[in-house]
MILOLUM-472051 format. One line per field, with one value per residue (C-alpha): residue number from 1; z, x, y; residue in three letters. Coordinates in pm, whole numbers, plus 32768, in hexadecimal, padded with zeros to 4 digits. Layout:
MILOLUM-472051
resi c(NUM | ...)
w c(Z | ...)
u c(X | ...)
v c(Y | ...)
resn c(ALA | ...)
end
This chain:
MILOLUM-472051
resi c(1 | 2 | 3 | 4 | 5 | 6 | 7 | 8 | 9 | 10 | 11 | 12 | 13 | 14 | 15 | 16 | 17 | 18 | 19 | 20 | 21 | 22 | 23 | 24 | 25 | 26 | 27 | 28 | 29 | 30 | 31 | 32 | 33 | 34 | 35 | 36 | 37 | 38 | 39 | 40 | 41 | 42 | 43 | 44 | 45 | 46 | 47 | 48 | 49 | 50 | 51 | 52 | 53 | 54 | 55 | 56 | 57 | 58 | 59 | 60 | 61 | 62 | 63 | 64 | 65 | 66 | 67 | 68 | 69 | 70 | 71 | 72 | 73 | 74 | 75 | 76 | 77 | 78 | 79 | 80 | 81 | 82 | 83 | 84 | 85 | 86 | 87 | 88 | 89 | 90 | 91 | 92 | 93 | 94 | 95 | 96 | 97 | 98 | 99 | 100 | 101 | 102 | 103 | 104 | 105 | 106 | 107 | 108 | 109 | 110 | 111 | 112 | 113 | 114 | 115 | 116 | 117 | 118 | 119 | 120 | 121 | 122 | 123 | 124 | 125 | 126 | 127 | 128 | 129 | 130 | 131 | 132 | 133 | 134 | 135 | 136 | 137 | 138 | 139 | 140 | 141 | 142 | 143 | 144 | 145 | 146 | 147 | 148 | 149 | 150 | 151 | 152 | 153 | 154 | 155 | 156 | 157 | 158 | 159 | 160 | 161 | 162 | 163 | 164 | 165 | 166 | 167 | 168 | 169 | 170 | 171 | 172 | 173 | 174 | 175 | 176 | 177 | 178 | 179 | 180 | 181 | 182 | 183 | 184 | 185 | 186 | 187 | 188 | 189 | 190 | 191 | 192 | 193 | 194 | 195 | 196 | 197 | 198 | 199 | 200 | 201 | 202 | 203 | 204 | 205 | 206 | 207 | 208 | 209 | 210 | 211 | 212 | 213 | 214 | 215 | 216 | 217 | 218 | 219 | 220 | 221 | 222 | 223 | 224 | 225 | 226 | 227 | 228 | 229 | 230 | 231 | 232 | 233 | 234 | 235 | 236 | 237 | 238 | 239 | 240 | 241 | 242 | 243 | 244 | 245 | 246 | 247 | 248 | 249 | 250 | 251 | 252 | 253 | 254 | 255 | 256 | 257 | 258 | 259 | 260 | 261 | 262 | 263 | 264 | 265 | 266 | 267 | 268 | 269 | 270 | 271 | 272 | 273 | 274 | 275 | 276 | 277 | 278 | 279 | 280 | 281 | 282 | 283 | 284 | 285 | 286 | 287 | 288 | 289 | 290 | 291 | 292 | 293 | 294 | 295 | 296 | 297 | 298 | 299 | 300 | 301 | 302 | 303 | 304 | 305 | 306 | 307 | 308 | 309 | 310 | 311 | 312 | 313 | 314 | 315 | 316 | 317 | 318 | 319 | 320 | 321 | 322 | 323 | 324 | 325 | 326 | 327 | 328 | 329 | 330 | 331 | 332 | 333 | 334 | 335 | 336 | 337 | 338 | 339 | 340 | 341 | 342 | 343 | 344 | 345 | 346 | 347 | 348 | 349 | 350 | 351 | 352 | 353 | 354 | 355 | 356 | 357 | 358 | 359 | 360 | 361 | 362 | 363 | 364 | 365 | 366 | 367 | 368 | 369 | 370 | 371 | 372 | 373 | 374 | 375 | 376 | 377 | 378 | 379 | 380 | 381 | 382 | 383 | 384 | 385 | 386 | 387 | 388 | 389 | 390 | 391 | 392 | 393 | 394 | 395 | 396 | 397 | 398 | 399 | 400 | 401 | 402 | 403 | 404 | 405 | 406 | 407 | 408 | 409 | 410 | 411 | 412 | 413 | 414 | 415 | 416 | 417 | 418 | 419 | 420 | 421 | 422 | 423 | 424 | 425 | 426 | 427 | 428 | 429 | 430 | 431 | 432 | 433 | 434)
w c(7F29 | 7F85 | 7E80 | 7E70 | 7D96 | 7EB7 | 8002 | 80A3 | 8092 | 8092 | 81B5 | 82BC | 823C | 826F | 83CC | 840B | 835A | 8460 | 8591 | 854C | 852C | 8659 | 862A | 8707 | 8622 | 86CF | 86CF | 8572 | 8504 | 859E | 84ED | 83B4 | 83BB | 83FC | 8309 | 8200 | 8260 | 8235 | 8107 | 818B | 80B6 | 814B | 82A5 | 8200 | 8172 | 82AE | 836E | 8252 | 82A0 | 840C | 83DD | 830F | 842C | 855C | 8609 | 865F | 87B0 | 889C | 893F | 87FC | 8830 | 86D3 | 85F5 | 847E | 83A5 | 8244 | 81D0 | 8095 | 80F5 | 8262 | 81C6 | 80D5 | 81D4 | 82C4 | 8197 | 8163 | 82D8 | 825C | 8231 | 80D3 | 80B0 | 7FCB | 7EBA | 7DDF | 7C78 | 7BEC | 7CC6 | 7C95 | 7B43 | 7C00 | 7D21 | 7C46 | 7BC6 | 7D32 | 7D7D | 7C4F | 7C7F | 7DF4 | 7DA1 | 7CB6 | 7D77 | 7EB0 | 7E4D | 7DA3 | 7EF2 | 7FA3 | 7E90 | 7EEB | 8051 | 8041 | 8146 | 8232 | 83A7 | 841C | 84E2 | 83B2 | 82D7 | 83B4 | 83A4 | 8226 | 81FE | 8305 | 8238 | 8119 | 81A8 | 819D | 82E6 | 830E | 8184 | 8090 | 7F37 | 7EA1 | 7F31 | 7ED7 | 7EBD | 7FE6 | 7F91 | 8074 | 80EF | 8246 | 833D | 83E0 | 82CB | 822B | 80A1 | 7FE6 | 7EF4 | 7DA9 | 7CE4 | 7DBC | 7C84 | 7BCB | 7C94 | 7D7C | 7D2B | 7BE0 | 7B44 | 7AB2 | 79BD | 79EB | 7AEF | 7B26 | 7AED | 7C2F | 7C7F | 7D63 | 7C3D | 7B39 | 7BFD | 7C00 | 7A78 | 7A5D | 7B35 | 7A55 | 790D | 79BB | 7A14 | 78BC | 7833 | 7928 | 79DF | 7B03 | 7A93 | 7ADA | 7B80 | 7C2B | 7AEA | 7A05 | 7B00 | 7AF3 | 7949 | 7956 | 7A55 | 7986 | 7813 | 7886 | 798F | 7994 | 7AAC | 7B0E | 7B47 | 7C67 | 7DC1 | 7EDB | 7F04 | 7D8F | 7D0F | 7DD0 | 7D46 | 7BF3 | 7C0B | 7C96 | 7B6F | 7A88 | 7B0D | 7ACD | 7C1A | 7C2A | 7CAB | 7DED | 7E4E | 7DD3 | 7F1B | 7FE6 | 7F4A | 7FB3 | 7FE9 | 8124 | 80BD | 80D0 | 81EC | 8161 | 80B0 | 7F5C | 7F37 | 7FF1 | 7ECD | 7DD4 | 7E6A | 7DF0 | 7C98 | 7D5C | 7E49 | 7D15 | 7C5E | 7D98 | 7E1D | 7F80 | 7F82 | 8059 | 805B | 7ED8 | 7EC2 | 7FD5 | 7F36 | 7DF1 | 7E7E | 7F30 | 7DC1 | 7D80 | 7ED6 | 7EEC | 7DD7 | 7EAA | 7FF9 | 8141 | 826B | 82CA | 815A | 80E9 | 81E3 | 817B | 8012 | 8093 | 8188 | 8086 | 7F91 | 806D | 8104 | 7F7D | 7F60 | 8083 | 8045 | 7F02 | 7FB3 | 80CE | 811D | 8275 | 8297 | 83F6 | 833F | 8239 | 8319 | 83F6 | 82B9 | 8240 | 83CB | 8386 | 8291 | 8364 | 8444 | 85B5 | 8645 | 8544 | 858E | 8478 | 8524 | 866E | 85D5 | 8519 | 8667 | 8730 | 863B | 862B | 87BD | 87D7 | 86DA | 87BC | 88FC | 885C | 8850 | 875C | 8623 | 86A6 | 87F1 | 86DB | 860F | 8772 | 87A8 | 865A | 86B8 | 87EB | 8781 | 8624 | 85F8 | 85F9 | 84B0 | 8349 | 82C1 | 8194 | 8281 | 8259 | 83D2 | 8407 | 82C2 | 82C9 | 8439 | 839F | 829A | 8381 | 8463 | 832F | 82C2 | 843A | 84B9 | 8341 | 830B | 819C | 807E | 80AA | 822C | 8207 | 812D | 8204 | 833C | 825D | 81F4 | 833A | 83C7 | 82F4 | 825A | 8114 | 80E8 | 7F66 | 7FA7 | 80CC | 8028 | 7EE0 | 7FB8 | 8099 | 7F67 | 7EA4 | 7FE2 | 8016 | 7E95 | 7EB9 | 7FD9 | 7F64 | 7DF3 | 7D09 | 7D70 | 7EC6 | 7E1F | 7E2D | 7CC1 | 7D0A | 7D2D | 7BFE | 7B0D | 79E0 | 7A7A | 7AEE | 79B2 | 7915 | 79B7 | 7962 | 7986 | 7951 | 790D | 7789 | 76C6 | 77C8 | 77FC | 77CA | 781F | 78BA | 79EA | 792F | 7861 | 7995 | 7A30 | 790C | 78DE | 7A3E | 7A25 | 78F4 | 798F | 7AB9 | 79E5 | 78FF | 7A03 | 7AF3 | 7C2D | 7C35)
u c(8018 | 8191 | 8253 | 83AE | 8436 | 83E4 | 84B1 | 8368 | 82E1 | 8438 | 84DB | 83AB | 8359 | 84B8 | 84B7 | 837F | 841A | 8549 | 8482 | 8395 | 84C4 | 85C1 | 8634 | 860F | 85A5 | 8461 | 84F4 | 8577 | 8422 | 838E | 847A | 8459 | 82E4 | 832B | 840A | 8340 | 821B | 82E2 | 8396 | 84E7 | 85A9 | 8717 | 8681 | 85E9 | 8736 | 87F5 | 86F4 | 8706 | 8896 | 8867 | 875C | 8865 | 8957 | 8879 | 88C6 | 87C2 | 8778 | 882B | 86D2 | 862B | 85D5 | 855B | 8617 | 85EC | 86F2 | 871F | 8812 | 8786 | 8848 | 87A5 | 8649 | 864C | 86B9 | 85B3 | 84B7 | 851F | 849B | 8345 | 8297 | 81EE | 8079 | 7FE7 | 7F22 | 7E10 | 7E7A | 7D2B | 7CA3 | 7DAB | 7D16 | 7BD6 | 7CBD | 7D71 | 7C2D | 7BA5 | 7CEC | 7CE3 | 7B74 | 7B85 | 7CB2 | 7BD0 | 7AB8 | 7B6B | 7C2F | 7AEC | 7A42 | 7B45 | 7BAA | 7AB7 | 7B13 | 7C7F | 7D52 | 7C1A | 7C56 | 7B86 | 7A80 | 7A4E | 7A24 | 7908 | 7863 | 7871 | 7816 | 76B7 | 7698 | 7663 | 758C | 7689 | 7723 | 778D | 7810 | 7763 | 77CB | 787B | 787E | 7753 | 77B8 | 7704 | 769E | 768D | 77F3 | 77F0 | 7850 | 79BF | 7A20 | 7B47 | 7B3F | 7B11 | 7C30 | 7C44 | 7BD0 | 7A99 | 79CD | 7A30 | 7A3B | 78FD | 77B8 | 7713 | 785C | 78FA | 78DB | 7A1A | 7AF8 | 7B9D | 7D0B | 7DD2 | 7F45 | 7ECA | 7E6E | 7F55 | 809C | 7FFE | 7FC0 | 8123 | 81A0 | 80EA | 819E | 8301 | 82E3 | 8246 | 837E | 84A5 | 840F | 84D9 | 8604 | 8565 | 8648 | 8634 | 86CC | 85CE | 84B0 | 8551 | 8535 | 83D7 | 838D | 8420 | 8390 | 823B | 81AC | 81A0 | 824D | 8109 | 8068 | 814A | 8158 | 822E | 8348 | 8307 | 8318 | 844D | 850B | 8475 | 851B | 865F | 865A | 8615 | 8742 | 882E | 8842 | 8868 | 876A | 8840 | 8806 | 8686 | 8606 | 86E1 | 872B | 865A | 8519 | 8480 | 8363 | 843A | 8394 | 822C | 8132 | 8187 | 824A | 8142 | 805D | 8146 | 8146 | 8012 | 80AE | 81DE | 80E0 | 802A | 8150 | 8194 | 8054 | 807F | 81F7 | 8200 | 836D | 83CB | 82C8 | 8377 | 84A6 | 8434 | 8393 | 84D6 | 8550 | 8457 | 843C | 85A9 | 8583 | 84BD | 84A7 | 857F | 853E | 83BA | 8381 | 8415 | 838F | 8218 | 8257 | 82E1 | 81D5 | 80D1 | 8157 | 8188 | 8003 | 7F60 | 8037 | 7FE9 | 7E60 | 7E78 | 7EAD | 7DB0 | 7C43 | 7CC3 | 7D0B | 7DD2 | 7EA6 | 7F11 | 7F6C | 802E | 80F6 | 8143 | 81C2 | 82BE | 8379 | 8373 | 8498 | 841E | 84CC | 8417 | 830F | 8259 | 8274 | 81EC | 80B9 | 8058 | 80A5 | 7FB6 | 7E9A | 7E99 | 7EE3 | 7D91 | 7CC2 | 7D49 | 7CA1 | 7B45 | 7B3B | 7A73 | 7AD2 | 7AA1 | 7B7A | 7C79 | 7C4D | 7C79 | 7DD1 | 7E47 | 7DE6 | 7E7C | 7FC7 | 800A | 7F39 | 8078 | 80F3 | 8080 | 7F50 | 8018 | 80F9 | 8165 | 8110 | 7FCF | 7F37 | 7F90 | 7F06 | 7DF0 | 7DD5 | 7E21 | 7D0C | 7C21 | 7C7D | 7C60 | 7B1A | 7A71 | 793B | 7928 | 79A9 | 78D1 | 78FC | 7A8D | 7AA2 | 799B | 7A7B | 7BC0 | 7B4E | 7AC3 | 7C15 | 7C4A | 7DA0 | 7E0F | 7CAA | 7CBD | 7E03 | 7D9D | 7C54 | 7D16 | 7E0E | 7CED | 7C29 | 7D2E | 7D8B | 7C05 | 7BD8 | 7D07 | 7CA6 | 7B36 | 7B1A | 7A65 | 790E | 795F | 794F | 77F1 | 7755 | 76B3 | 7818 | 78A9 | 7784 | 77D9 | 78C6 | 79D5 | 7A36 | 7B1F | 7C31 | 7C9E | 7E18 | 7F3B | 800C | 807E | 7FE2 | 7ECA | 7DC4 | 7C5A | 7D08 | 7C02 | 7C0A | 7BDC | 7D13 | 7DDB | 7D6F | 7DC7 | 7EED | 7F71 | 7F1A | 7FD7 | 80F2 | 80F1 | 8132 | 8219 | 82E6 | 82CE | 8247 | 8162)
v c(86B1 | 8668 | 8718 | 8657 | 879F | 8885 | 88D1 | 8948 | 87D4 | 8713 | 878F | 8785 | 8628 | 85C1 | 863E | 858A | 8447 | 8475 | 84D3 | 8379 | 82B1 | 82C4 | 840F | 853A | 8638 | 86DB | 882B | 8816 | 87A9 | 88E4 | 89B6 | 891C | 8963 | 8AD0 | 8AFD | 8A54 | 8B30 | 8C76 | 8BD9 | 8C0C | 8B2C | 8B9A | 8B0D | 89E1 | 898E | 89B1 | 88E4 | 87C7 | 87AC | 8783 | 867E | 85BA | 85DF | 8568 | 841F | 8306 | 833D | 8265 | 81E9 | 8161 | 7FEF | 7F82 | 7EAD | 7EFB | 7E55 | 7F0F | 7DDD | 7D28 | 7BEA | 7C05 | 7C3F | 7B1E | 7A2B | 7AA1 | 7A60 | 78F6 | 78B4 | 78CA | 7780 | 771C | 76CB | 75C4 | 7632 | 75ED | 75F8 | 75DF | 76FC | 77EE | 7893 | 7900 | 7966 | 7A59 | 7AD1 | 7B2B | 7BD6 | 7CC4 | 7CF8 | 7D07 | 7E1E | 7ED6 | 7EEA | 7F2D | 8050 | 80F0 | 80DE | 819C | 8279 | 83B8 | 83C1 | 8393 | 845C | 8485 | 8426 | 82FE | 840C | 84CB | 8387 | 832C | 8494 | 8496 | 8313 | 8367 | 84BF | 83CA | 82C2 | 81C2 | 815C | 804C | 806F | 7F7B | 801C | 813A | 829A | 836E | 84E8 | 85A8 | 86F3 | 87DA | 875B | 8705 | 87F9 | 87C0 | 86B5 | 86F6 | 86FA | 85D0 | 8555 | 862C | 84E1 | 84C9 | 8560 | 8438 | 8311 | 8362 | 8283 | 82DB | 8397 | 827E | 8176 | 80B8 | 8088 | 81EC | 8217 | 81F4 | 81A7 | 808B | 7FC1 | 806C | 7FD6 | 7E69 | 7E87 | 7F09 | 7DEE | 7D08 | 7D84 | 7D93 | 7C17 | 7BD5 | 7C6B | 7BF3 | 7ACC | 7A5B | 7B3D | 7C79 | 7D6B | 7EC1 | 7F58 | 7E8F | 7F5B | 80A3 | 8093 | 8023 | 8138 | 824D | 81A9 | 8132 | 8219 | 83A3 | 845E | 84FA | 83DC | 8357 | 83E6 | 8417 | 8325 | 82C5 | 840D | 8468 | 831D | 8372 | 84CA | 8427 | 835F | 8474 | 852B | 840D | 836C | 81E0 | 80D7 | 80EB | 825A | 8272 | 8231 | 82FB | 842B | 8551 | 8451 | 848A | 83A3 | 8272 | 81A9 | 81FF | 8145 | 8146 | 7FF5 | 7F46 | 7FAA | 7F03 | 7DB9 | 7CE4 | 7C6B | 7BCC | 7B0B | 7AB6 | 7A02 | 794C | 78A1 | 7807 | 785D | 79BA | 7996 | 799D | 7AB1 | 7B85 | 7B48 | 7BC7 | 7CEA | 7D38 | 7D95 | 7E71 | 7F45 | 7F93 | 8080 | 8170 | 8103 | 808D | 7FDF | 7FBB | 8044 | 7F24 | 7E26 | 7EA8 | 7E40 | 7CE7 | 7CB7 | 7CFF | 7C1B | 7B08 | 7B65 | 7B2E | 79FC | 7941 | 79AB | 78E2 | 77BC | 77E5 | 7854 | 78E6 | 7A39 | 7A01 | 78EF | 79D5 | 7AD8 | 7A0F | 7981 | 7AD5 | 7B57 | 7A61 | 7B3B | 7C78 | 7CC5 | 7C59 | 7D9A | 7E8F | 7F8C | 7EE2 | 7DA2 | 7E26 | 7EBC | 7D7E | 7CB7 | 7DA4 | 7D8E | 7C1D | 7BE2 | 7CE2 | 7BF5 | 7AD4 | 7B7C | 7BC6 | 7D48 | 7DBD | 7E6E | 7FD3 | 7F7E | 7F21 | 807A | 810C | 8055 | 80E3 | 823A | 8209 | 816A | 81DD | 830B | 83D9 | 834E | 83FE | 839D | 82D4 | 8245 | 80BF | 8065 | 80E7 | 80A9 | 7F50 | 7F15 | 7F9D | 7E97 | 7D5F | 7DCF | 7DE5 | 7C94 | 7C08 | 7C89 | 7CB4 | 7BA2 | 7BCB | 7C68 | 7DBD | 7D98 | 7D7A | 7EB2 | 7F67 | 7F25 | 7F78 | 80BA | 8129 | 8144 | 8278 | 82D0 | 8268 | 81BA | 8170 | 80BC | 8007 | 7FAD | 7F2B | 7E52 | 7DBD | 7D77 | 7CD9 | 7BFC | 7BA1 | 7B49 | 7A59 | 79C1 | 7989 | 79A2 | 7A60 | 79F7 | 7AA7 | 7C00 | 7C83 | 7C79 | 7DD9 | 7E60 | 7DF0 | 7E1C | 7ED1 | 7FCA | 7ECB | 7DF4 | 7EFB | 7FA9 | 812F | 811D | 8213 | 810E | 813D | 8021 | 7FBA | 80A2 | 7FF5 | 7E7F | 7DB5 | 7D0F | 7BAB | 7BF3 | 7C41 | 7B0F | 7A34 | 7AEE | 7AA2 | 7925 | 790C | 79C6 | 7909 | 77C6 | 784D | 78B6 | 7795 | 7810 | 76EA)
resn c(MET | HIS | ASP | VAL | LEU | ASP | PRO | ARG | ASP | LEU | VAL | PRO | ASP | GLU | ALA | GLU | GLN | ARG | ALA | HIS | SER | GLY | TYR | ASP | ALA | GLY | GLY | LEU | LEU | GLU | ASP | ALA | ARG | ALA | ALA | ALA | ALA | ALA | SER | ASP | TYR | PRO | ALA | LEU | THR | LEU | ILE | ALA | ALA | ARG | LEU | ASP | GLU | LEU | PRO | LEU | ALA | ALA | ASP | TRP | THR | TYR | ASP | GLU | PRO | ASP | ASP | GLU | ALA | VAL | LEU | LEU | GLU | LEU | ALA | GLN | THR | ALA | SER | THR | LEU | PRO | ILE | ASP | GLN | ASP | GLY | LEU | ARG | ASP | ARG | PHE | ARG | GLY | ALA | TRP | LEU | GLY | ARG | ALA | VAL | GLY | ASN | THR | MET | GLY | LYS | PRO | ILE | GLU | GLY | LEU | GLY | ARG | ARG | ASP | VAL | GLU | THR | TYR | LEU | ARG | ALA | GLY | GLY | ASP | TRP | PRO | GLN | THR | GLY | PHE | VAL | ARG | LEU | VAL | HIS | PRO | HIS | PRO | ALA | GLY | VAL | GLY | PRO | LEU | HIS | PRO | ASP | ALA | PRO | VAL | SER | ALA | LEU | GLY | THR | PHE | SER | ASP | VAL | PRO | ARG | ASP | ASP | ASP | ILE | ASP | TRP | THR | ILE | LEU | GLY | LEU | HIS | MET | LEU | GLU | GLN | HIS | GLY | ARG | ASP | LEU | THR | THR | ASP | ASP | ILE | ALA | THR | ALA | TRP | LEU | ASP | ARG | LEU | PRO | PHE | THR | GLN | THR | PHE | THR | ALA | GLU | ARG | ALA | ALA | TYR | ARG | ASN | LEU | ILE | GLN | GLY | ARG | SER | ALA | THR | GLU | THR | ALA | THR | HIS | VAL | ASN | PRO | TYR | ARG | GLU | TRP | ILE | GLY | ALA | LEU | ILE | ARG | ALA | ASP | ILE | PHE | GLY | PHE | VAL | HIS | PRO | GLY | ASP | PRO | ALA | ALA | ALA | ALA | ALA | ASP | ALA | LEU | VAL | ASP | ALA | ARG | LEU | SER | HIS | VAL | LYS | ASN | GLY | ILE | TYR | GLY | GLU | MET | TRP | ALA | ALA | ALA | LEU | VAL | ALA | ALA | ALA | LEU | ALA | THR | ASP | ASP | ALA | ARG | VAL | ALA | LEU | ASP | ALA | ALA | LEU | ALA | VAL | VAL | PRO | ALA | GLY | SER | ARG | LEU | ALA | GLU | ALA | LEU | ARG | GLY | ILE | ALA | GLU | LEU | HIS | THR | THR | GLY | VAL | ASP | HIS | THR | ALA | ALA | LEU | ASP | TRP | LEU | ASP | GLU | HIS | LEU | GLY | HIS | TYR | ASN | TRP | VAL | HIS | THR | ILE | ASN | ASN | ALA | ALA | ILE | ILE | ALA | ALA | GLY | LEU | LEU | TRP | GLY | THR | SER | PHE | THR | ASP | THR | LEU | ALA | LYS | THR | ILE | ALA | GLY | GLY | ASN | ASP | THR | ASP | SER | ASN | GLY | ALA | THR | ALA | GLY | SER | VAL | TYR | GLY | ALA | LEU | HIS | GLY | SER | ASP | SER | ILE | PRO | ALA | ALA | LEU | VAL | GLY | THR | THR | HIS | SER | ARG | ILE | ARG | SER | ALA | VAL | ARG | GLY | PHE | ASP | GLY | ILE | THR | VAL | GLU | GLU | LEU | ALA | ASP | ARG | THR | HIS | ALA | LEU | LEU | HIS | ARG | ILE | GLY | GLY | ALA)
end
């Protein structure tokens, strides 16, 4: 857990963020980790000050704009895709179902690396993965610990969709758009967070932004003030709803996602949410994952690390290599990022969608990449359901457990997938998204 109130987490995490985004923080990173291990708070304070003074390396070659006008102009270059109005309700149902099922499939093993995921699933007799994760006793030797929620999210342990932030954010997004429609602002989003979602059910960048809001900081500061997680995956997992209300229009979806992302993220963190929203919007208008991924890539700054990673995956797929080779490439080129960073996880999602041959196979391949397995499973599942509709989600996985969702969002605990799909469809037509 990354404690946004504890300098022993914040300072080493900030040093890592700097090191990965073009600053020469190598020595400070080691110093920060040593000071954290020793609970040396004065040293951590000094290191934090030095990190703030670091200049961008002269040889940094990436171009990663953070200006809203620049990002909006870029988003407008994405092409629209024709949509089938009659099929949208079922695609919404497929996306909500896919998100819920995919999230649960990855939840118990969240945080495990690629090799540990394979070892654990093999020990449970489910490799390649075909369903929800089984608890394995005894725990396989050498494999890291399961997620703390594993006892309530593994096969046979739940009767409804287990509560998870990956689903909470989509539900909260629906509520916000129902309240504000096209006029939704970043300040409105900040208010909704404080009103509808408990602090303890937020994580990393969102928890840091929440802390900043409680301290009275404005939405213009929440993404950057003592927030080492500003390029991590948190914004990406909030994106789906903005794609839902702009089917076939990746540009509009990305623009709305930007309004949301800037509350907690910068640069690649923002790009991740814009990309995922555009991806969902495009998926609602095609049944070809490559078409949707190509459309979504258009909203990501071409000179960014995220665009480079996504292009790398797409090029590998074009050459005809297998999925294992793609994961090897990911490990080699993106393995230095934290397991909940935007860049490596977005690439894992893209690979799962490109190489997957069915819902189950897409989820198996996505989760096989390790890292943020529940978030990646949720996004891949949502996109697959949007591409192919609700019948593409195996009935055996939906069963009786994936019709009702447990949620920490006030007023939404126990809501059904059917109601969420109905309300999404109604919202779309009420605010003029299609």
